[in-house]
N, C-alpha and C positions, 0 to 999 in steps of 0.2 A: 367095040370099045369107042368111047366118045372122045372128042377133041375138045378142050376147053382153052379159050383164050382170055387173058385178062391182063390188066396193067398193075404194076406194083411200083412203089417208089424205087428209085436206082439205089439207095442205100440198102434197101431190104434185099433187092435182086443180089447185090454184090456179096451181102453177109451170107445169104442164103447159098449161092454158088461156092463161096469159100468154105463154108460149114459142111456142105455135102458133096464135095469136089469128086469124091472117090465112089459116090452112089448113084443109082438110078434116080435121077430128080422127079422123073414122073411117078415113080413108086413112093417116093418121100410125099410128094404133093397129094397123091391119092390116099395114103395113110393119114395124113393131117386133116384132109376132107372127111375122112371116115370119123376121125375123133372129134370133129367139129360138130358133125350131125349128131353122134352119140351124147355129146355135151349138150347141145341144143335139146334133145328128147329128155335127157336127165333133168334140166332146168326146168323144162315145160312140166314134168311129172312132179317135181319137187313144188312148183308154184300151184298146181292142182292140189296136191296133198295139204299144202298150208292153208289153202282156201277152205278145203272141207274140214280140217281140224278147227280153224277160227270160227266157222260157220257154226259148228256144233258145240263151241264154248259156251253159249248162252242156254243150251238145251241141257247140258249135263248137271247131274245133281251136285249141289254145293254143301259143304259141311261148315259148321261155325268152328272157330278157334277152340270153343269149349269141347265140342265133339271130338275134334282132331286130338286134342290133348288126352281126353278120355281114353280113346283108342290107343295111343302111344302108351300111356300108363299101364293099361290092362295087357298090352303085349309085352312089356318088361316084366310083368309078374311071372 
């Protein structure tokens, strides 16, 4: 198991200690770090998917308003 040392503002440390006073603080911090890593991975994946979708926008077929209206009308019949 690794040891990590970092500095935080005093008010954050005080609030953390009060909030998690009856819990294993190392376990809480480890879980928060896991969540932060997972969130960063999700954000990276979302950005990549958005990039892919917007790149493909110019290449996908387009329909005119008249064509769309005709399909909607036909579907209602």
